[in-house]
LUMVEXSE-169816 format. One line per field, with one value per residue (C-alpha): residue in three letters; residue number from 0; x, y, z. Coordinates in Angstrom, 2 decimals, always signed. Example, Ala and Ser with C-alpha at 12.3 -4.5 7.8 and 13.67 -1.06 7.14 Angstrom:
BEGIN
rest = (ALA SER)
nr = (0 1)
X = (+12.30 +13.67)
Y = (-4.50 -1.06)
Z = (+7.80 +7.14)
//
This chain:
BEGIN
rest = (UNK UNK UNK UNK UNK UNK UNK UNK UNK UNK UNK UNK UNK UNK UNK UNK UNK UNK UNK UNK UNK UNK UNK UNK UNK UNK UNK UNK UNK UNK UNK UNK UNK UNK UNK UNK UNK UNK UNK UNK UNK UNK UNK UNK UNK UNK UNK UNK UNK UNK UNK UNK UNK UNK UNK UNK UNK UNK UNK UNK UNK UNK UNK UNK UNK UNK UNK UNK UNK UNK UNK UNK UNK UNK UNK UNK UNK UNK UNK UNK UNK UNK UNK UNK UNK UNK UNK UNK UNK UNK UNK UNK UNK UNK UNK UNK UNK UNK UNK UNK UNK UNK UNK UNK UNK UNK UNK UNK UNK UNK UNK UNK UNK UNK UNK UNK UNK UNK UNK UNK UNK UNK UNK UNK UNK UNK UNK UNK UNK UNK UNK UNK UNK UNK UNK UNK UNK UNK UNK UNK UNK UNK UNK UNK UNK UNK UNK UNK UNK UNK UNK UNK UNK UNK UNK UNK UNK UNK UNK UNK UNK UNK UNK UNK UNK UNK UNK UNK UNK UNK UNK UNK UNK UNK UNK UNK UNK UNK UNK UNK UNK UNK UNK UNK UNK)
nr = (0 1 2 3 4 5 6 7 8 9 10 11 12 13 14 15 16 17 18 19 20 21 22 23 24 25 26 27 28 29 30 31 32 33 34 35 36 37 38 39 40 41 42 43 44 45 46 47 48 49 50 51 52 53 54 55 56 57 58 59 60 61 62 63 64 65 66 67 68 69 70 71 72 73 74 75 76 77 78 79 80 81 82 83 84 85 86 87 88 89 90 91 92 93 94 95 96 97 98 99 100 101 102 103 104 105 106 107 108 109 110 111 112 113 114 115 116 117 118 119 120 121 122 123 124 125 126 127 128 129 130 131 132 133 134 135 136 137 138 139 140 141 142 143 144 145 146 147 148 149 150 151 152 153 154 155 156 157 158 159 160 161 162 163 164 165 166 167 168 169 170 171 172 173 174 175 176 177 178 179 180 181 182 183 184)
X = (-37.17 -37.36 -36.11 -36.29 -33.13 -31.87 -30.80 -28.10 -27.95 -25.07 -24.22 -27.60 -30.13 -33.35 -35.45 -36.75 -37.81 -40.89 -39.72 -42.79 -42.12 -38.44 -37.28 -35.97 -32.43 -32.21 -33.62 -30.46 -31.26 -34.29 -32.26 -29.71 -32.41 -33.83 -32.34 -32.57 -30.77 -27.96 -27.69 -27.46 -24.80 -22.86 -23.06 -21.86 -18.91 -18.09 -18.14 -15.84 -13.42 -13.54 -12.68 -9.86 -8.39 -8.71 -6.91 -4.11 -3.65 -3.62 -1.10 +1.13 +1.07 +1.85 +4.91 +6.29 +5.81 +6.21 +4.40 +6.47 +3.31 +2.21 +5.07 +7.13 +9.93 +10.48 +14.06 +13.10 +10.60 +7.46 +9.05 +7.22 +8.41 +7.64 +8.15 +9.25 +9.19 +10.28 +11.45 +14.70 +13.65 +17.18 +19.79 +22.66 +21.58 +21.17 +24.78 +26.10 +24.59 +24.95 +27.99 +26.32 +23.13 +25.07 +26.89 +23.51 +22.14 +25.18 +24.48 +20.82 +21.95 +24.32 +21.59 +19.10 +16.76 +17.18 +16.36 +16.75 +17.18 +17.77 +16.69 +13.62 +14.58 +12.82 +11.17 +11.20 +12.66 +15.11 +13.09 +14.06 +12.63 +13.63 +12.45 +12.65 +12.31 +10.54 +8.38 +5.73 +5.03 +6.42 +9.81 +9.78 +9.04 +11.89 +14.33 +13.53 +13.65 +17.20 +18.40 +20.83 +18.73 +15.68 +17.70 +18.95 +15.58 +16.34 +13.20 +9.77 +6.60 +7.37 +5.07 +5.52 +3.29 +3.35 +4.19 +3.41 +5.57 +3.76 +5.52 +9.19 +12.53 +11.13 +8.63 +10.43 +9.44 +5.77 +2.77 +2.74 +6.31 +6.41 +9.54 +7.34 +6.53 +10.17 +12.09 +14.27 +11.28)
Y = (+41.04 +38.89 +40.71 +39.46 +38.10 +39.20 +36.33 +36.76 +34.53 +35.07 +38.18 +39.77 +40.72 +38.74 +40.73 +39.98 +36.60 +36.16 +34.70 +32.47 +30.90 +30.11 +27.00 +27.84 +26.76 +29.67 +32.25 +32.92 +36.23 +34.71 +31.65 +33.86 +35.48 +32.23 +30.06 +27.01 +28.85 +29.94 +26.41 +24.93 +27.42 +26.71 +22.95 +23.48 +25.58 +23.07 +20.23 +22.13 +22.93 +19.29 +18.02 +20.54 +19.63 +15.92 +16.39 +18.37 +15.84 +12.95 +14.59 +15.84 +12.40 +10.74 +12.97 +12.25 +8.48 +5.75 +2.50 -0.36 -1.97 +1.10 +3.58 +3.04 +5.29 +3.21 +2.04 -1.50 -2.10 -3.43 -6.15 -8.14 -10.06 -13.77 -16.02 -19.56 -22.14 -25.74 -28.85 -30.77 -34.44 -35.92 -34.74 -36.39 -34.90 -31.54 -31.64 -32.91 -30.01 -27.26 -25.57 -25.39 -24.06 -21.34 -20.33 -20.08 -17.90 -15.62 -15.22 -14.40 -11.79 -10.23 -10.19 -8.57 -11.57 -12.63 -10.35 -12.90 -16.61 -19.03 -22.15 -22.35 -23.19 -25.75 -27.78 -31.59 -31.66 -29.21 -26.35 -23.04 -19.78 -17.57 -13.98 -13.57 -10.54 -11.39 -9.80 -12.49 -15.88 -17.72 -16.06 -16.88 -20.53 -20.56 -19.14 -22.05 -24.57 -23.42 -23.96 -26.92 -28.25 -28.50 -29.85 -32.69 -33.45 -31.81 -29.66 -30.93 -29.31 -26.17 -23.16 -19.85 -16.92 -13.23 -10.99 -7.31 -6.12 -2.93 -2.58 -2.98 -3.27 -4.46 -1.56 -0.02 -3.16 -2.93 -1.59 +1.33 +2.49 +5.00 +5.75 +6.23 +2.50 +1.39 +0.73 +3.85 +6.20)
Z = (-1.14 -4.26 -7.31 -10.88 -12.46 -15.85 -18.07 -20.69 -23.73 -26.13 -24.09 -24.96 -22.31 -22.55 -20.15 -16.70 -15.40 -13.30 -9.94 -9.67 -13.09 -12.44 -10.59 -7.13 -8.09 -10.53 -8.17 -6.13 -4.50 -2.76 -1.74 -0.04 +2.05 +3.48 +6.22 +4.00 +1.22 +3.52 +4.93 +1.43 +0.41 +3.64 +2.96 -0.60 +0.50 +3.26 +0.73 -1.63 +1.20 +2.36 -1.11 -1.41 +1.99 +1.20 -2.07 -0.40 +2.39 -0.06 -2.36 +0.44 +2.08 -1.25 -1.65 +1.83 +1.87 -0.67 -1.14 -2.58 -3.97 -5.96 -6.22 -9.37 -8.01 -4.85 -4.38 -5.40 -8.17 -6.48 -4.37 -1.74 +1.28 +1.57 +4.57 +3.75 +6.53 +6.15 +7.95 +7.40 +7.34 +7.42 +9.95 +8.09 +4.74 +6.45 +7.70 +4.36 +2.36 +5.01 +3.38 -0.06 +1.59 +3.46 +0.24 -1.50 +1.32 +1.04 -2.70 -1.94 +0.61 -1.92 -4.59 -2.20 -2.28 +1.38 +4.32 +7.15 +7.73 +10.54 +12.39 +14.59 +18.17 +20.36 +17.61 +17.45 +13.95 +12.43 +10.98 +9.43 +8.16 +5.24 +4.72 +0.95 -1.33 -4.58 -7.24 -6.86 -5.30 -8.32 -7.85 -4.11 -4.93 -7.45 -4.89 -2.55 -5.43 -6.27 -2.68 -2.45 +0.43 -1.85 -4.77 -2.54 -0.91 +2.43 +2.56 +3.54 +4.88 +2.89 +3.27 +1.48 +2.40 +1.52 +4.49 +5.01 +7.95 +8.96 +12.35 +13.18 +11.46 +8.13 +7.85 +4.86 +2.92 +3.90 +2.05 +4.55 +5.07 +7.89 +9.93 +13.02 +13.00 +13.36 +16.58 +16.14 +16.55)
//
């Protein structure tokens, strides 16, 4: 049955409260006795548990994975992969500057700026692709601009796009690194 509540202000009793004069949110003993009251309490507890579980999952997941775009402790400081594709307009110029280009690619590999490179097969003109590691698009553009092929006018139809390799061998460089998304697992 409904019983009056005793209110304490500054740790002093203030007397009884008339249940009909008190908003229903303050009258807890009656709320517990009704189905609606029990349902509301159950929903509140469920919401609190849901928030707690969500927080735990998020924080546990954050500790077991890293995101190169947001995690300052990742092995490389917020690096992104870029794909550069281009055409070689002059076969003779291509051959003339090939050695300097290969030496430049070896330097990029050593510096950790190149993940893969090679010609495209079956195209009418000589074309190639570079998978670059850069902090931003400007740096990726500069890497291509410093290539002896570009310096000597041997690159045309250049495109540079950011790449997020979620699945496969480059997954560790993606925005969602997860060993389960690599070929070894």
